[in-house]
C-alpha atoms as a printed R data frame, in Angstrom:
   type eleno elety resid chain resno       x       y       z
1  ATOM     1    CA   MET     A     1 -63.845 219.057 -45.042
2  ATOM     2    CA   PRO     A     2 -64.720 217.637 -42.041
3  ATOM     3    CA   LYS     A     3 -67.562 218.020 -40.037
4  ATOM     4    CA   TYR     A     4 -67.405 218.408 -35.860
5  ATOM     5    CA   VAL     A     5 -70.444 218.194 -33.364
6  ATOM     6    CA   ILE     A     6 -69.724 220.482 -30.365
7  ATOM     7    CA   GLU     A     7 -71.543 219.683 -26.901
8  ATOM     8    CA   ARG     A     8 -71.676 222.859 -24.994
9  ATOM     9    CA   GLU     A     9 -72.612 222.653 -21.278
10 ATOM    10    CA   ILE     A    10 -74.445 225.399 -20.573
11 ATOM    11    CA   PRO     A    11 -77.090 225.341 -17.509
12 ATOM    12    CA   GLY     A    12 -80.418 226.385 -18.233
13 ATOM    13    CA   ALA     A    13 -79.521 226.989 -22.314
14 ATOM    14    CA   GLY     A    14 -83.317 225.794 -23.065
15 ATOM    15    CA   SER     A    15 -84.703 228.894 -21.181
16 ATOM    16    CA   LEU     A    16 -82.473 231.532 -22.756
17 ATOM    17    CA   THR     A    17 -84.821 234.075 -24.456
18 ATOM    18    CA   PRO     A    18 -84.886 235.027 -28.153
19 ATOM    19    CA   GLU     A    19 -82.668 238.021 -27.412
20 ATOM    20    CA   GLN     A    20 -80.242 236.223 -25.528
21 ATOM    21    CA   LEU     A    21 -79.579 233.517 -28.440
22 ATOM    22    CA   GLN     A    22 -79.515 236.184 -30.935
23 ATOM    23    CA   GLY     A    23 -76.738 237.837 -29.014
24 ATOM    24    CA   ILE     A    24 -74.653 234.342 -28.869
25 ATOM    25    CA   SER     A    25 -75.371 233.646 -32.416
26 ATOM    26    CA   GLN     A    26 -74.051 237.189 -33.355
27 ATOM    27    CA   LYS     A    27 -70.830 236.869 -31.146
28 ATOM    28    CA   SER     A    28 -70.071 233.279 -32.849
29 ATOM    29    CA   CYS     A    29 -70.735 234.555 -35.983
30 ATOM    30    CA   GLY     A    30 -68.510 237.807 -35.634
31 ATOM    31    CA   VAL     A    31 -65.590 235.579 -34.265
32 ATOM    32    CA   LEU     A    32 -66.049 233.065 -37.411
33 ATOM    33    CA   SER     A    33 -65.736 236.130 -39.736
34 ATOM    34    CA   GLY     A    34 -62.475 236.982 -38.230
35 ATOM    35    CA   MET     A    35 -61.541 233.331 -38.666
36 ATOM    36    CA   GLY     A    36 -61.997 233.181 -42.409
37 ATOM    37    CA   PRO     A    37 -64.300 230.989 -44.634
38 ATOM    38    CA   LYS     A    38 -62.624 227.694 -43.790
39 ATOM    39    CA   ILE     A    39 -64.833 227.209 -40.784
40 ATOM    40    CA   GLN     A    40 -68.310 227.299 -40.726
41 ATOM    41    CA   TRP     A    41 -71.280 227.049 -38.356
42 ATOM    42    CA   LEU     A    42 -74.243 224.907 -39.959
43 ATOM    43    CA   GLU     A    43 -76.768 224.671 -37.348
44 ATOM    44    CA   SER     A    44 -77.421 223.997 -33.133
45 ATOM    45    CA   TYR     A    45 -79.643 222.439 -30.865
46 ATOM    46    CA   VAL     A    46 -80.532 223.643 -27.990
47 ATOM    47    CA   THR     A    47 -81.561 221.427 -24.776
48 ATOM    48    CA   ASP     A    48 -82.643 222.123 -21.189
49 ATOM    49    CA   ASP     A    49 -78.675 222.300 -20.381
50 ATOM    50    CA   LYS     A    50 -76.635 222.164 -23.238
51 ATOM    51    CA   VAL     A    51 -76.417 223.136 -27.018
52 ATOM    52    CA   TYR     A    52 -75.225 220.910 -29.505
53 ATOM    53    CA   CYS     A    53 -73.278 222.871 -32.483
54 ATOM    54    CA   VAL     A    54 -72.418 221.333 -36.001
55 ATOM    55    CA   TYR     A    55 -69.506 222.974 -37.833
56 ATOM    56    CA   ILE     A    56 -67.549 222.427 -40.845
57 ATOM    57    CA   ALA     A    57 -63.686 223.204 -40.015
58 ATOM    58    CA   PRO     A    58 -60.508 221.932 -41.246
59 ATOM    59    CA   ASP     A    59 -59.361 220.432 -37.852
60 ATOM    60    CA   GLU     A    60 -60.323 220.553 -33.963
61 ATOM    61    CA   ALA     A    61 -57.918 223.032 -33.469
62 ATOM    62    CA   SER     A    62 -60.295 225.300 -35.206
63 ATOM    63    CA   VAL     A    63 -63.169 224.867 -33.330
64 ATOM    64    CA   LYS     A    64 -61.288 225.080 -29.950
65 ATOM    65    CA   SER     A    65 -59.897 228.499 -31.171
66 ATOM    66    CA   HIS     A    66 -63.706 229.641 -32.224
67 ATOM    67    CA   ALA     A    67 -64.741 228.420 -28.749
68 ATOM    68    CA   GLU     A    68 -61.767 230.324 -26.977
69 ATOM    69    CA   GLN     A    69 -62.258 233.523 -29.075
70 ATOM    70    CA   GLY     A    70 -65.919 233.486 -28.502
71 ATOM    71    CA   GLY     A    71 -66.001 232.631 -24.737
72 ATOM    72    CA   PHE     A    72 -68.090 229.645 -25.299
73 ATOM    73    CA   PRO     A    73 -67.731 226.231 -23.374
74 ATOM    74    CA   ALA     A    74 -66.652 223.141 -26.101
75 ATOM    75    CA   ASN     A    75 -67.035 220.542 -23.616
76 ATOM    76    CA   LYS     A    76 -66.815 217.778 -26.082
77 ATOM    77    CA   ILE     A    77 -65.947 218.015 -29.830
78 ATOM    78    CA   SER     A    78 -66.484 214.687 -31.846
79 ATOM    79    CA   ARG     A    79 -65.546 214.579 -35.714
80 ATOM    80    CA   ILE     A    80 -68.578 213.205 -37.644
81 ATOM    81    CA   LYS     A    81 -67.336 209.980 -39.472
82 ATOM    82    CA   THR     A    82 -70.625 209.441 -41.473
83 ATOM    83    CA   ILE     A    83 -74.208 210.334 -41.733
84 ATOM    84    CA   ILE     A    84 -77.041 208.312 -41.901
85 ATOM    85    CA   ASP     A    85 -80.930 209.091 -42.250
86 ATOM    86    CA   PRO     A    86 -83.955 207.173 -43.211
87 ATOM    87    CA   THR     A    87 -82.711 206.573 -46.628
88 ATOM    88    CA   THR     A    88 -79.487 204.401 -45.419
89 ATOM    89    CA   ALA     A    89 -82.204 201.777 -44.865
90 ATOM    90    CA   GLU     A    90 -83.312 201.355 -48.354
91 ATOM    91    CA   ASN     A    91 -81.531 198.979 -51.097
């Protein structure tokens, strides 16, 4: 199943309170629950003005649908082609 990185422009994201982040997470999980098991949220990284989310989904359309249903921005959706880490440097 493909993985995607979703870039969400959310001004002030880094200043959101734990309660606000919890509410956003609950909304996201609620939408995902209604969409079925083929789309999964793995994790997100919150920066000053953006949130980068990693999802497993059958296609980009599913990611877009989740964003629309949840009222979340999805400014850029990129399919992950491969994953590298420090072990990639080993022979």
